[in-house]
C-alpha positions as CSV (number, residue, x, y, z in Angstrom):
1,M,-13.8,-10.6,-21.2
2,F,-10.4,-10.3,-22.8
3,K,-11.7,-7.4,-25.0
4,T,-13.0,-5.5,-22.1
5,N,-9.9,-6.1,-20.0
6,F,-7.6,-4.6,-22.6
7,C,-9.9,-1.7,-23.0
8,I,-9.1,-1.0,-19.4
9,I,-5.4,-1.3,-20.0
10,F,-5.6,1.4,-22.5
11,F,-7.5,3.8,-20.2
12,L,-5.1,2.9,-17.3
13,F,-2.1,3.8,-19.5
14,F,-3.5,7.3,-20.3
15,Y,-4.9,8.1,-16.9
16,T,-1.8,7.1,-14.9
17,N,1.4,6.9,-16.9
18,C,0.5,9.8,-19.1
19,I,-0.6,12.1,-16.3
20,F,2.2,11.2,-13.9
21,A,5.1,11.4,-16.4
22,V,6.1,14.9,-15.2
23,N,8.0,15.5,-12.0
24,I,7.2,18.6,-10.0
25,N,8.9,19.6,-6.9
26,I,6.5,21.3,-4.4
27,K,6.5,21.3,-0.7
28,S,4.4,18.9,1.3
29,M,0.9,20.2,1.7
30,S,-1.3,20.0,4.8
31,T,-2.9,23.5,4.4
32,Y,-4.4,25.1,1.3
33,S,-5.0,28.5,0.0
34,I,-8.5,29.4,-1.1
35,N,-7.4,29.0,-4.8
36,Q,-6.0,25.4,-4.1
37,F,-9.1,24.6,-2.0
38,S,-11.4,25.7,-4.7
39,E,-9.6,23.8,-7.4
40,I,-9.6,20.5,-5.4
41,T,-13.2,20.6,-4.2
42,G,-14.8,22.2,-7.2
43,I,-16.5,24.8,-5.0
44,T,-15.9,28.4,-6.3
45,K,-14.1,31.0,-4.2
46,F,-17.2,33.1,-4.3
47,V,-19.3,30.3,-2.9
48,L,-16.7,29.5,-0.2
49,R,-16.7,33.1,1.0
50,T,-20.5,33.2,1.0
51,W,-20.7,30.1,3.1
52,E,-18.1,31.5,5.5
53,N,-19.9,34.8,5.9
54,R,-23.5,33.6,5.9
55,Y,-23.3,30.3,7.8
56,G,-19.9,30.3,9.4
57,F,-19.3,27.0,7.4
58,L,-15.9,25.9,6.2
59,K,-14.5,29.0,8.0
60,P,-10.7,28.9,7.6
61,E,-8.0,30.1,9.9
62,R,-6.2,33.3,8.9
63,S,-2.5,33.9,8.5
64,D,-0.7,36.9,10.0
65,T,-1.3,38.7,6.7
66,N,-5.0,37.8,6.8
67,I,-4.8,35.0,4.1
68,R,-7.3,32.2,4.4
69,I,-5.8,28.9,5.4
70,Y,-7.8,25.6,4.9
71,T,-6.8,22.3,6.4
72,D,-7.1,18.6,5.3
73,E,-10.0,18.1,7.6
74,M,-11.9,21.0,6.0
75,L,-11.0,19.6,2.6
76,V,-12.7,16.3,3.5
77,R,-15.7,18.1,4.8
78,A,-15.9,20.1,1.6
79,L,-15.7,17.1,-0.7
80,N,-18.5,15.4,1.3
81,T,-20.6,18.6,1.3
82,N,-20.2,18.8,-2.5
83,F,-21.5,15.3,-2.8
84,L,-24.6,16.1,-0.9
85,L,-25.2,19.3,-2.8
86,K,-25.1,17.4,-6.1
87,N,-27.9,15.3,-4.6
88,N,-30.2,18.2,-4.0
89,Y,-29.3,19.0,-0.4
90,K,-29.3,22.6,0.6
91,I,-26.3,24.2,2.1
92,S,-28.5,25.8,4.8
93,K,-29.1,22.2,6.1
94,V,-25.6,20.8,5.5
95,S,-23.9,23.7,7.3
96,K,-25.7,22.7,10.5
97,L,-24.5,19.1,10.4
98,N,-21.4,17.8,12.1
99,D,-19.0,15.4,10.3
100,N,-20.7,12.2,11.5
101,E,-24.1,13.5,10.5
102,I,-22.8,14.4,7.0
103,I,-21.4,10.9,6.6
104,A,-24.7,9.4,7.7
105,E,-26.5,11.4,5.0
106,I,-24.1,10.2,2.4
107,D,-24.6,6.6,3.5
108,S,-28.3,7.0,2.9
109,L,-27.7,8.1,-0.7
110,I,-25.1,5.7,-2.0
111,D,-27.4,2.9,-2.8
112,D,-29.9,5.0,-4.7
113,K,-28.2,5.1,-8.2
114,L,-25.0,4.0,-9.8
115,D,-23.6,7.6,-10.3
116,N,-23.9,8.3,-6.6
117,V,-22.1,5.1,-5.7
118,I,-19.2,5.7,-8.1
119,E,-18.8,9.3,-6.9
120,F,-18.9,8.2,-3.3
121,Y,-16.0,5.7,-3.9
122,I,-14.0,8.2,-5.8
123,N,-14.3,10.7,-3.0
124,E,-13.5,8.1,-0.4
125,I,-10.3,7.1,-2.2
126,I,-9.2,10.8,-2.6
127,I,-9.9,11.4,1.1
128,S,-7.7,8.3,2.0
129,A,-4.9,9.8,-0.1
130,I,-5.2,13.3,1.5
131,N,-5.0,11.8,5.0
132,F,-2.5,9.1,4.2
133,D,-5.1,6.7,5.6
134,G,-4.2,3.1,4.5
135,Q,-7.0,1.5,6.4
136,K,-9.6,3.7,4.8
137,F,-8.2,2.9,1.3
138,H,-8.2,-0.8,2.2
139,D,-11.8,-0.8,3.4
140,T,-13.0,1.4,0.5
141,Y,-11.2,-0.8,-2.1
142,N,-12.5,-4.1,-0.7
143,E,-16.1,-2.8,-0.5
144,G,-15.8,-1.4,-4.0
145,I,-14.5,-4.8,-5.4
146,Q,-17.4,-6.6,-3.8
147,K,-20.0,-4.1,-5.2
148,F,-18.5,-3.6,-8.7
149,G,-16.2,-6.6,-9.4
150,L,-12.5,-6.1,-9.9
151,V,-12.5,-5.0,-13.6
152,N,-15.4,-2.6,-13.3
153,F,-14.1,-1.1,-10.1
154,Y,-10.8,-0.3,-11.8
155,R,-12.5,1.2,-14.9
156,D,-15.2,3.2,-13.1
157,V,-13.5,4.2,-9.9
158,I,-9.8,3.7,-9.7
159,L,-9.0,5.1,-13.1
160,V,-11.1,8.2,-12.7
161,T,-9.7,8.8,-9.2
162,M,-6.1,8.5,-10.5
163,K,-7.0,11.0,-13.3
164,K,-8.3,13.5,-10.8
165,I,-5.3,13.1,-8.4
166,G,-2.9,13.3,-11.3
167,L,-4.4,16.5,-12.6
168,L,-4.3,18.0,-9.1
169,W,-0.7,17.0,-8.7
170,L,0.4,18.4,-12.0
171,S,-1.3,21.7,-11.1
172,N,0.3,21.8,-7.6
173,K,-3.0,21.3,-5.8
174,V,-2.0,18.1,-3.9
175,S,1.5,17.1,-2.9
176,P,3.7,14.4,-4.6
177,S,3.6,12.4,-1.3
178,Q,-0.2,12.1,-1.5
179,E,0.0,11.0,-5.1
180,H,2.7,8.5,-4.3
181,F,0.8,7.2,-1.3
182,L,-2.2,6.4,-3.5
183,S,-0.1,4.9,-6.3
184,E,1.6,2.6,-3.9
185,Q,-1.7,1.5,-2.3
186,I,-3.0,0.6,-5.7
187,K,0.1,-1.2,-6.8
188,Q,-0.1,-3.3,-3.6
189,K,-3.7,-4.3,-4.4
190,I,-2.9,-5.2,-8.0
191,S,0.0,-7.3,-6.8
192,V,-2.3,-9.3,-4.5
193,S,-4.8,-9.7,-7.4
194,I,-1.9,-11.1,-9.6
195,N,-1.0,-13.6,-6.9
196,D,-4.6,-14.7,-6.6
197,A,-5.0,-15.0,-10.4
198,Y,-2.1,-17.4,-11.0
199,Y,-3.1,-20.9,-12.2
200,K,-1.1,-24.0,-11.5
201,N,-0.8,-24.4,-15.3
202,Q,-0.3,-21.2,-17.3
203,S,-0.6,-22.7,-20.8
204,G,-0.9,-19.5,-22.8
205,K,1.8,-17.4,-24.5
206,T,4.8,-16.0,-22.7
207,W,4.8,-12.2,-22.5
208,L,7.7,-10.0,-21.6
209,L,6.5,-6.8,-19.9
210,F,8.8,-3.8,-19.1
211,L,9.2,-0.1,-19.1
212,P,12.3,1.3,-20.9
213,E,14.8,3.5,-19.2
214,N,13.4,6.7,-17.6
215,E,9.9,5.3,-17.5
216,F,8.8,4.8,-13.9
217,H,5.1,4.8,-13.5
218,E,4.1,1.1,-13.7
219,I,0.5,0.9,-12.6
220,G,-0.7,0.3,-16.2
221,L,2.0,-2.4,-16.7
222,L,1.1,-4.1,-13.4
223,F,-2.5,-4.3,-14.4
224,T,-1.6,-5.6,-17.8
225,K,0.3,-8.4,-16.0
226,F,-2.8,-9.2,-13.9
227,L,-5.0,-9.4,-17.0
228,L,-2.6,-11.6,-18.9
229,V,-2.1,-14.0,-15.9
230,Q,-5.9,-14.1,-15.4
231,N,-6.3,-15.3,-18.9
232,G,-3.7,-18.1,-18.5
233,N,-0.6,-16.5,-20.0
234,N,2.9,-16.6,-18.7
235,V,4.4,-13.2,-17.8
236,V,8.0,-12.3,-17.4
237,Y,7.7,-8.9,-15.6
238,L,10.7,-6.7,-15.3
239,G,9.1,-3.5,-14.1
240,S,10.2,0.1,-14.7
241,N,13.4,1.8,-16.0
242,V,14.9,-1.3,-17.7
243,P,18.1,-0.9,-19.7
244,Y,17.7,-2.5,-23.1
245,G,21.0,-4.3,-22.8
246,T,19.7,-6.4,-19.9
247,L,17.0,-8.0,-22.0
248,I,19.5,-10.3,-23.5
249,D,19.5,-12.2,-20.2
250,V,15.9,-13.0,-20.7
251,I,16.2,-14.6,-24.1
252,E,18.9,-16.9,-22.8
253,K,16.5,-18.4,-20.3
254,K,13.0,-18.0,-21.8
255,N,11.2,-18.3,-25.1
256,I,9.3,-15.0,-25.5
257,D,6.1,-15.0,-27.7
258,A,5.4,-11.3,-27.2
259,T,6.9,-8.2,-25.7
260,L,4.9,-5.2,-24.4
261,L,6.1,-1.8,-23.2
262,F,4.6,1.6,-22.6
263,A,6.3,4.7,-24.1
264,V,5.2,7.8,-22.3
265,T,8.1,10.2,-22.1
266,N,9.4,12.0,-25.2
267,G,12.7,10.2,-24.8
268,S,11.0,6.8,-25.1
269,K,8.8,7.9,-28.0
270,N,11.7,9.4,-29.9
271,N,13.7,6.2,-29.4
272,L,11.1,3.8,-30.9
273,S,13.0,3.2,-34.0
274,Y,16.0,2.0,-32.0
275,T,13.6,0.0,-29.7
276,A,12.1,-1.8,-32.7
277,N,15.4,-2.7,-34.2
278,Y,16.8,-3.9,-30.9
279,L,13.7,-6.0,-30.0
280,N,13.7,-7.5,-33.5
281,S,17.4,-8.5,-33.2
282,V,17.1,-10.0,-29.7
283,F,13.6,-11.5,-29.9
284,N,13.5,-12.2,-33.6
285,D,10.6,-14.7,-33.4
286,S,8.4,-12.6,-31.1
287,E,5.6,-10.1,-31.6
288,H,6.3,-6.6,-30.2
289,Y,3.7,-4.2,-28.8
290,V,4.0,-0.6,-27.6
291,I,1.3,1.6,-26.1
292,T,1.9,5.3,-26.6
293,H,0.2,8.5,-27.7
294,D,0.9,11.7,-29.5
295,L,3.5,10.1,-31.7
296,N,4.7,12.6,-34.3
297,I,6.9,10.3,-36.5
298,D,6.2,8.2,-39.5
299,R,5.1,4.8,-38.2
300,N,6.1,3.1,-41.4
301,L,9.7,3.8,-40.4
302,I,9.3,1.6,-37.4
303,S,9.2,-2.0,-38.6
304,N,7.7,-5.0,-36.7
305,L,6.6,-2.9,-33.7
306,K,2.9,-2.6,-33.4
307,I,2.0,0.8,-32.0
308,F,-1.4,1.6,-30.5
309,D,-3.0,4.9,-29.6
310,N,-6.4,4.0,-30.8
311,I,-8.4,1.9,-28.4
312,D,-10.5,0.0,-31.0
313,N,-7.5,-1.1,-33.1
314,F,-5.6,-2.1,-30.0
315,I,-8.5,-4.3,-28.7
316,K,-9.0,-5.8,-32.1
317,E,-5.4,-6.8,-32.4
318,I,-5.1,-8.3,-28.9
319,S,-8.5,-10.1,-29.0
320,N,-7.6,-11.8,-32.3
321,K,-4.5,-13.5,-30.8
C-alpha cells in the first residue's frame, strides 16, 4: 500500500506542480474560437465544419466579422459526443439527440468496461470545471471514490484530468479561473480525506512538509500529507511559499524526523545547494527529501539531500523506511 501511494505522489507532482508552474494572463473565457474548441474537444476543425454543414450539429454563432463562436454549453455537448463516437456511435445518430438523450446513451455505456468508466469521469470533472459547477464536481468525485477507491481514483482519474486541464491552460485553451476552480475543489476534498485519516495515536515518524518561496501549487504536497497521515505518521504541514528562515520556529517546538519539499521552479532547483545546507544546519538529525525533475547540476555537490526524479528509486527509498 505504501509503495503504491508514493507512486501516486510522484505522478501528482509532475501532473500538477510541474504543469501549473507557469503563470499566464489571459482573459476569462466563456466563448471559444474554432481553434480553441478543436484543441479542447479533440475534434478537428474539418470535422466540426462538416458536422455544421451536413447535420446542423454544433452550429456556432457568428461574430460581426463572420468568425465562429462556440459556447461552454456547446463544449460540453462536444465532449459528450466525442465519448460516444469513441464507442462506435455514428454522428448521424448523435446529431439527432438532445442533451438529455446524449447523457442517457453515455449512462448506458459507462459500466461496460474500465476505459469507458475512466474517460466518463474525466469528462465529467472537466465539464464541472468549465461550468464552475461545484455540485457536479462533488457528485462525480463521490461516485468515483465509491467505484474506484480513493487511491485509484486519484491515479486514474484526477491526475489525468489535471494533466489535461493544465495543458489546456498553458496553451490558453481554458481560463485560469477554470483551472483554479478545479484545483480548489480537489484541495478541499484532499483536506477532508486528511481529516478522516487521522488516528488518535499517530505513532510513526514526524515529517515536515512545505514548499519553498515562490512555489505555490500544493496539491501534490497535500496528497503527500494524506498518505503519510493514513500510514500513521505525524505531519507538520506548512503549505506553500514558506521562507526558509521561518523553519527555525518549527525545530524549537518539534523533533523532525524527515523533511519533504517539492522544487518545481527554476529558482527552487537552482537553490538546492543552499536548501541542503540550510536544512542540514537547522534539522541536523533529520532526513531530507526533495522531489524535482530536469535537474541540470551535479547532485554530488548537494550533500544530505535525497533528490528523486526517478519513480522506482523514490518508491524504494520511501518503502524501506
